[in-house]
LOZABA-151015 format. One record per residue: chain; z, x, y of N, C-alpha, C in turn; residue in one letter. Coordinates in nm, 4 decimals, decimal comma. Each point is the difference from the previous one (the first is absolute). Layout:
<recs>
+------+----------+----------+----------+----------+----------+----------+----------+----------+----------+--------+
: bake :       nz :       nx :       ny :      caz :      cax :      cay :       cz :       cx :       cy : lumkol :
+------+----------+----------+----------+----------+----------+----------+----------+----------+----------+--------+
:    A :        Z :        X :        Y :        Z :        X :        Y :        Z :        X :        Y :      a :
...
+------+----------+----------+----------+----------+----------+----------+----------+----------+----------+--------+
</recs>
This chain:
<recs>
+------+----------+----------+----------+----------+----------+----------+----------+----------+----------+--------+
: bake :       nz :       nx :       ny :      caz :      cax :      cay :       cz :       cx :       cy : lumkol :
+------+----------+----------+----------+----------+----------+----------+----------+----------+----------+--------+
:    A :  -4,2310 :   1,2233 :  -0,0202 :   0,1032 :  -0,0429 :  -0,1080 :   0,0544 :  -0,1681 :   0,0343 :      m :
:    A :   0,0050 :  -0,0763 :  -0,0811 :   0,0381 :  -0,1565 :   0,0019 :   0,1264 :  -0,0012 :   0,0846 :      p :
:    A :  -0,0148 :  -0,1231 :   0,0836 :   0,1312 :  -0,0001 :   0,0721 :   0,1439 :  -0,0395 :  -0,0908 :      l :
:    A :  -0,0200 :  -0,0618 :  -0,1037 :   0,0985 :  -0,0289 :  -0,0864 :   0,0518 :   0,1545 :  -0,0431 :      k :
:    A :  -0,0773 :   0,0902 :  -0,0532 :   0,0489 :   0,1080 :  -0,0374 :   0,0845 :   0,0860 :   0,1211 :      i :
:    A :  -0,0524 :  -0,0118 :   0,1016 :   0,0418 :   0,0826 :   0,1169 :   0,1501 :  -0,0694 :   0,0415 :      r :
:    A :   0,0031 :  -0,1457 :  -0,0064 :   0,1336 :  -0,0544 :   0,0230 :   0,0932 :   0,0465 :  -0,1053 :      f :
:    A :  -0,0413 :  -0,0011 :  -0,1363 :   0,1167 :   0,0336 :  -0,0894 :   0,0255 :   0,1467 :   0,0029 :      a :
:    A :  -0,0943 :   0,0883 :   0,0301 :   0,0518 :   0,1566 :   0,0165 :   0,0827 :  -0,0235 :   0,1248 :      a :
:    A :   0,0017 :  -0,0522 :   0,1114 :   0,0709 :  -0,0051 :   0,1138 :   0,1474 :  -0,0625 :  -0,0283 :      a :
:    A :  -0,0097 :  -0,1074 :  -0,1033 :   0,1233 :  -0,0402 :  -0,0226 :   0,0864 :   0,0845 :  -0,1180 :      l :
:    A :  -0,0781 :   0,0911 :  -0,0595 :   0,0718 :   0,0867 :  -0,0809 :   0,0557 :   0,1242 :   0,0829 :      l :
:    A :  -0,0875 :   0,0567 :   0,0961 :   0,0589 :   0,1141 :   0,0585 :   0,1113 :  -0,0461 :   0,1101 :      m :
:    A :  -0,0237 :  -0,1334 :   0,0610 :   0,1463 :  -0,0493 :   0,0633 :   0,1051 :  -0,0153 :  -0,1038 :      a :
:    A :  -0,0006 :  -0,0420 :  -0,1068 :   0,0995 :  -0,0110 :  -0,1046 :   0,0586 :   0,1391 :  -0,0235 :      a :
:    A :  -0,0617 :   0,0935 :  -0,0275 :   0,0560 :   0,1360 :  -0,0115 :   0,0433 :   0,0379 :   0,1378 :      a :
:    A :  -0,0327 :   0,0040 :   0,0975 :   0,0432 :   0,0471 :   0,1283 :   0,1471 :  -0,0776 :   0,0353 :      a :
:    A :  -0,0061 :  -0,1329 :  -0,0588 :   0,1363 :  -0,0621 :   0,0262 :   0,0980 :   0,0334 :  -0,1058 :      s :
:    A :  -0,0486 :   0,0730 :  -0,0927 :   0,1256 :   0,0231 :  -0,1002 :   0,0355 :   0,1321 :   0,0466 :      a :
:    A :  -0,0864 :   0,0939 :   0,0545 :   0,0122 :   0,1432 :   0,0396 :   0,0951 :  -0,0159 :   0,1303 :      t :
:    A :  -0,0251 :  -0,1040 :   0,0705 :   0,0860 :  -0,0137 :   0,1324 :   0,1504 :  -0,0395 :  -0,0496 :      l :
:    A :   0,0156 :  -0,0954 :  -0,1048 :   0,1193 :  -0,0458 :  -0,0320 :   0,0760 :   0,0911 :  -0,0451 :      a :
:    A :  -0,0350 :   0,1070 :  -0,0968 :   0,0557 :   0,1034 :  -0,0396 :   0,0462 :   0,0849 :   0,0974 :      q :
:    A :  -0,0807 :   0,0342 :   0,0960 :   0,0172 :   0,0835 :   0,1217 :   0,1439 :  -0,0452 :   0,0683 :      d :
:    A :  -0,0354 :  -0,1382 :   0,0366 :   0,1283 :  -0,0713 :   0,0710 :   0,1222 :  -0,0045 :  -0,0665 :      a :
:    A :  -0,0175 :   0,0015 :  -0,1553 :   0,1527 :   0,0053 :  -0,0644 :   0,0239 :   0,1661 :   0,0148 :      a :
:    A :  -0,0642 :   0,0730 :  -0,0156 :   0,0406 :   0,1415 :   0,0056 :   0,0603 :   0,0397 :   0,1192 :      a :
:    A :  -0,0544 :  -0,0409 :   0,1318 :   0,0429 :   0,0048 :   0,1361 :   0,1166 :  -0,0567 :   0,0031 :      l :
:    A :   0,0336 :  -0,1120 :  -0,0495 :   0,1204 :  -0,0917 :   0,0019 :   0,1013 :   0,0768 :  -0,0488 :      y :
:    A :  -0,0177 :   0,0817 :  -0,1373 :   0,1009 :   0,0494 :  -0,0760 :   0,0426 :   0,1482 :   0,0863 :      t :
:    A :  -0,1148 :   0,0848 :   0,0462 :   0,0079 :   0,1051 :   0,0827 :   0,0827 :  -0,0605 :   0,1329 :      r :
:    A :  -0,0166 :  -0,0938 :   0,0758 :   0,1038 :  -0,0549 :   0,1098 :   0,1097 :  -0,0072 :  -0,0575 :      a :
:    A :   0,0529 :  -0,0886 :  -0,1128 :   0,1258 :   0,0042 :  -0,0328 :   0,0831 :   0,1333 :  -0,0185 :      l :
:    A :  -0,0779 :   0,0958 :  -0,0744 :   0,0609 :   0,1186 :  -0,0043 :   0,0202 :   0,0663 :   0,1273 :      a :
:    A :  -0,0830 :  -0,0094 :   0,1070 :   0,0249 :   0,0692 :   0,0967 :   0,1197 :  -0,0272 :   0,0683 :      a :
:    A :   0,0657 :  -0,1438 :  -0,0268 :   0,1328 :  -0,0376 :   0,0638 :   0,1081 :   0,1086 :  -0,0367 :      t :
:    A :  -0,0110 :   0,0839 :  -0,0939 :   0,0966 :   0,0889 :  -0,0594 :  -0,0015 :   0,1164 :   0,0937 :      c :
:    A :  -0,1188 :   0,0264 :   0,0703 :  -0,0270 :   0,1323 :   0,0654 :   0,1248 :   0,0283 :   0,1033 :      a :
:    A :   0,0511 :  -0,0800 :   0,0722 :   0,1072 :   0,0317 :   0,0757 :   0,1021 :   0,1045 :  -0,0332 :      n :
:    A :   0,0584 :  -0,0628 :  -0,1321 :   0,1147 :   0,0867 :  -0,0558 :  -0,0663 :   0,1031 :  -0,1135 :      c :
:    A :  -0,0909 :  -0,0251 :  -0,0512 :  -0,0393 :   0,0529 :  -0,1477 :  -0,1324 :   0,0924 :   0,0329 :      h :
:    A :  -0,0440 :  -0,0006 :   0,1386 :  -0,1117 :   0,1053 :   0,0331 :  -0,1317 :  -0,0801 :  -0,0218 :      g :
:    A :  -0,0801 :   0,0670 :   0,0899 :  -0,1553 :  -0,0418 :  -0,0542 :  -0,0500 :   0,0072 :  -0,1392 :      t :
:    A :  -0,0585 :  -0,0942 :  -0,0518 :  -0,0569 :  -0,0187 :  -0,1354 :   0,1322 :   0,0156 :  -0,0954 :      d :
:    A :   0,1328 :  -0,0181 :   0,0346 :   0,1100 :   0,0161 :  -0,0696 :   0,0410 :   0,1369 :  -0,0297 :      g :
:    A :  -0,0408 :   0,0979 :   0,0740 :   0,0246 :   0,1609 :  -0,0204 :   0,1224 :   0,0021 :   0,1171 :      r :
:    A :   0,1059 :   0,0637 :  -0,0550 :   0,1170 :   0,0247 :   0,1158 :  -0,0055 :   0,1454 :   0,0031 :      t :
:    A :   0,0566 :   0,0685 :   0,1080 :   0,0128 :   0,1354 :   0,0160 :   0,0800 :   0,0321 :  -0,1005 :      v :
:    A :  -0,0200 :   0,1451 :  -0,0592 :   0,0807 :   0,0749 :  -0,0519 :   0,1743 :  -0,0104 :   0,0293 :      d :
:    A :   0,0653 :  -0,0110 :  -0,0991 :   0,1414 :  -0,0108 :   0,0443 :   0,0633 :  -0,1204 :   0,0893 :      g :
:    A :  -0,0663 :  -0,1125 :  -0,0257 :   0,0177 :  -0,1297 :   0,0438 :   0,0815 :  -0,0468 :  -0,0781 :      s :
:    A :   0,1269 :  -0,0790 :   0,0522 :   0,0575 :  -0,0793 :  -0,0707 :  -0,0629 :  -0,1380 :  -0,0628 :      a :
:    A :  -0,0759 :  -0,0441 :   0,0978 :  -0,1041 :  -0,1007 :  -0,0625 :  -0,0827 :   0,0487 :  -0,1176 :      i :
:    A :  -0,0033 :  -0,0584 :  -0,1060 :  -0,1220 :   0,0164 :  -0,1175 :  -0,1295 :  -0,0298 :   0,0732 :      p :
:    A :  -0,1003 :   0,1047 :  -0,0591 :  -0,1430 :  -0,0276 :  -0,0143 :  -0,0292 :  -0,1121 :  -0,0971 :      s :
:    A :  -0,1144 :  -0,0470 :   0,0466 :  -0,0319 :  -0,1465 :  -0,0903 :  -0,1045 :   0,0306 :  -0,0846 :      l :
:    A :  -0,0887 :   0,0994 :   0,0399 :  -0,1080 :   0,0224 :  -0,0657 :  -0,0055 :   0,0588 :  -0,1277 :      v :
:    A :  -0,0598 :  -0,0730 :  -0,0935 :  -0,0117 :   0,0653 :  -0,1442 :   0,1428 :  -0,0514 :  -0,0510 :      g :
:    A :   0,0852 :  -0,0956 :   0,0446 :   0,1136 :  -0,0379 :  -0,0411 :  -0,0267 :  -0,1045 :  -0,1340 :      m :
:    A :   0,0483 :  -0,0055 :  -0,1288 :  -0,0299 :  -0,0455 :  -0,0870 :   0,0178 :  -0,1710 :   0,0219 :      p :
:    A :  -0,1211 :  -0,0628 :  -0,0343 :  -0,0013 :  -0,1453 :   0,0198 :   0,1182 :  -0,0951 :  -0,0285 :      l :
:    A :   0,0529 :   0,0127 :  -0,1394 :   0,1119 :  -0,0817 :  -0,0252 :   0,1350 :   0,0304 :   0,0797 :      s :
:    A :   0,0062 :   0,1242 :   0,0320 :   0,1214 :   0,0500 :   0,0432 :  -0,0079 :  -0,0594 :   0,1601 :      y :
:    A :  -0,0789 :  -0,0014 :   0,0602 :  -0,0237 :  -0,0350 :   0,1421 :   0,0143 :  -0,1516 :   0,0046 :      m :
:    A :  -0,0415 :  -0,0719 :  -0,0879 :  -0,0021 :  -0,1524 :  -0,0121 :   0,1589 :  -0,0308 :  -0,0231 :      i :
:    A :   0,0689 :   0,0690 :  -0,0822 :   0,1329 :   0,0055 :  -0,0474 :   0,0865 :  -0,0110 :   0,1378 :      t :
:    A :  -0,0269 :   0,1146 :   0,0639 :   0,0741 :   0,0398 :   0,1118 :  -0,0103 :  -0,1090 :   0,1200 :      q :
:    A :  -0,1216 :  -0,0218 :   0,0250 :  -0,0296 :  -0,0952 :   0,1015 :   0,0551 :  -0,1360 :  -0,0300 :      m :
:    A :   0,0034 :  -0,0371 :  -0,1047 :   0,0510 :  -0,1434 :  -0,0392 :   0,1502 :   0,0190 :  -0,0182 :      k :
:    A :   0,0683 :   0,1330 :  -0,0271 :   0,1581 :   0,0154 :   0,0227 :   0,0432 :  -0,0227 :   0,1550 :      a :
:    A :  -0,0980 :   0,0764 :   0,0780 :   0,0251 :  -0,0209 :   0,1585 :  -0,0074 :  -0,1406 :   0,0160 :      f :
:    A :  -0,0882 :  -0,0694 :  -0,0251 :  -0,0268 :  -0,1477 :   0,0471 :   0,1213 :  -0,0656 :  -0,0531 :      k :
:    A :   0,0412 :  -0,0130 :  -0,1358 :   0,1208 :  -0,0805 :  -0,0105 :   0,1211 :   0,0620 :   0,0263 :      d :
:    A :   0,0100 :   0,1011 :   0,0601 :   0,1425 :   0,0653 :   0,0399 :   0,0607 :   0,1007 :  -0,0866 :      g :
:    A :  -0,0580 :  -0,0171 :  -0,1224 :   0,0585 :   0,1073 :  -0,0948 :   0,0089 :   0,1437 :   0,0105 :      s :
:    A :  -0,0927 :   0,0369 :   0,0703 :   0,0004 :   0,1375 :   0,0370 :   0,0479 :   0,0074 :   0,1898 :      r :
:    A :   0,1063 :   0,0913 :   0,0124 :   0,0209 :  -0,0213 :   0,1245 :  -0,0785 :   0,0902 :   0,0910 :      p :
:    A :  -0,0239 :  -0,0254 :   0,1189 :  -0,1052 :   0,0733 :   0,0883 :   0,0507 :  -0,0144 :   0,1408 :      a :
:    A :  -0,0534 :   0,0882 :   0,0785 :   0,0257 :  -0,0248 :   0,1456 :  -0,1063 :  -0,0914 :   0,0609 :      t :
:    A :  -0,1195 :   0,0034 :   0,0001 :  -0,0924 :  -0,1145 :   0,0633 :  -0,1079 :  -0,0669 :  -0,1421 :      v :
:    A :  -0,0110 :   0,0604 :  -0,1179 :  -0,0973 :  -0,0281 :  -0,0770 :   0,0628 :  -0,1262 :  -0,0704 :      m :
:    A :   0,1211 :  -0,0406 :  -0,0145 :   0,0117 :  -0,1057 :  -0,0837 :  -0,0272 :  -0,1348 :   0,1319 :      h :
:    A :  -0,0101 :   0,0416 :   0,1358 :  -0,0587 :  -0,0901 :   0,0812 :  -0,1499 :  -0,0297 :   0,0020 :      q :
:    A :  -0,0586 :   0,1058 :  -0,0134 :  -0,1410 :   0,0014 :  -0,0055 :  -0,0559 :  -0,0530 :  -0,1307 :      l :
:    A :   0,0523 :   0,0361 :  -0,1165 :  -0,0507 :  -0,0467 :  -0,1040 :  -0,0085 :  -0,1624 :  -0,0276 :      a :
:    A :   0,0832 :  -0,0413 :   0,0577 :   0,0281 :  -0,1533 :   0,0056 :  -0,1049 :  -0,0538 :   0,0788 :      k :
:    A :  -0,0780 :   0,0718 :   0,0561 :  -0,1223 :  -0,0634 :   0,0775 :  -0,1226 :  -0,0018 :  -0,0852 :      g :
:    A :  -0,0072 :   0,0583 :  -0,1278 :  -0,1208 :   0,0083 :  -0,0700 :   0,0054 :  -0,0891 :  -0,1141 :      y :
:    A :  -0,1111 :  -0,0462 :  -0,0351 :  -0,0098 :  -0,1117 :  -0,1474 :   0,0018 :   0,1265 :  -0,1038 :      t :
:    A :   0,0347 :  -0,0513 :  -0,1170 :  -0,0022 :   0,0774 :  -0,1056 :  -0,1588 :   0,0569 :  -0,0254 :      d :
:    A :  -0,0873 :  -0,0983 :   0,0239 :  -0,1365 :   0,0313 :  -0,0295 :  -0,0292 :   0,1260 :   0,1163 :      q :
:    A :   0,0571 :  -0,0149 :   0,1390 :  -0,0280 :   0,0845 :   0,0692 :   0,0820 :   0,1552 :  -0,0212 :      q :
:    A :   0,1072 :  -0,0094 :  -0,0688 :   0,0553 :   0,1040 :  -0,0490 :  -0,0632 :   0,0802 :  -0,1094 :      i :
:    A :  -0,0453 :  -0,0766 :  -0,0999 :  -0,1016 :   0,0558 :  -0,1201 :  -0,1206 :   0,0656 :   0,0851 :      d :
:    A :  -0,0638 :  -0,0394 :   0,0973 :  -0,0951 :   0,0638 :   0,0579 :   0,0165 :   0,1249 :   0,0767 :      s :
:    A :   0,1177 :   0,0077 :   0,0775 :   0,0491 :   0,0937 :   0,0634 :   0,0181 :   0,1146 :  -0,1071 :      i :
:    A :   0,0532 :  -0,0407 :  -0,0940 :   0,0486 :   0,1166 :  -0,1100 :  -0,1233 :   0,0269 :  -0,0765 :      a :
:    A :  -0,1074 :  -0,0670 :  -0,0375 :  -0,1083 :   0,0319 :  -0,0322 :  -0,0837 :   0,0962 :   0,0685 :      s :
:    A :   0,0141 :  -0,0021 :   0,1135 :  -0,0797 :   0,0726 :   0,1020 :   0,0570 :   0,1428 :   0,0019 :      y :
:    A :   0,1246 :   0,0013 :   0,0116 :   0,0873 :   0,1171 :  -0,0088 :  -0,0285 :   0,0964 :  -0,1045 :      f :
:    A :   0,0112 :  -0,0660 :  -0,1261 :   0,0073 :   0,0512 :  -0,1393 :  -0,1515 :   0,0473 :  -0,0327 :      a :
:    A :  -0,0893 :  -0,0689 :   0,0642 :  -0,1431 :   0,0494 :  -0,0068 :  -0,0575 :   0,1202 :   0,0844 :      a :
:    A :   0,1067 :   0,0110 :   0,1214 :  -0,0522 :   0,0959 :   0,0962 :   0,0596 :   0,1409 :  -0,0719 :      t :
:    A :  -0,0983 :   0,1148 :   0,0157 :   0,0415 :   0,1423 :  -0,0558 :   0,0869 :   0,0581 :   0,1271 :      k :
:    A :   0,0780 :   0,0770 :  -0,0788 :   0,0968 :   0,0785 :   0,0968 :  -0,0908 :   0,0992 :   0,0657 :      r :
+------+----------+----------+----------+----------+----------+----------+----------+----------+----------+--------+
</recs>
């Protein structure tokens, strides 16, 4: 196989691997953001039965975004969520909400 063809094939494989790594990194970042909720909302957003803290897994996307933004701007009172939510950007809130909305109960 001529050197130019091998080089072109190597470049294509490297580009494909790079795109896969970027997707994996984005998914890992989103999962890490969602993991910050585990201290109160349980592993993978699943609280134990009877908990006063709501389970996040399977929560509707728009509802979670609305509630997180209400915590963030102080219009929804809370014990600690209003403080925690202030630490997230709107994009991070969208990512966390998307993660939990897509996760099956």
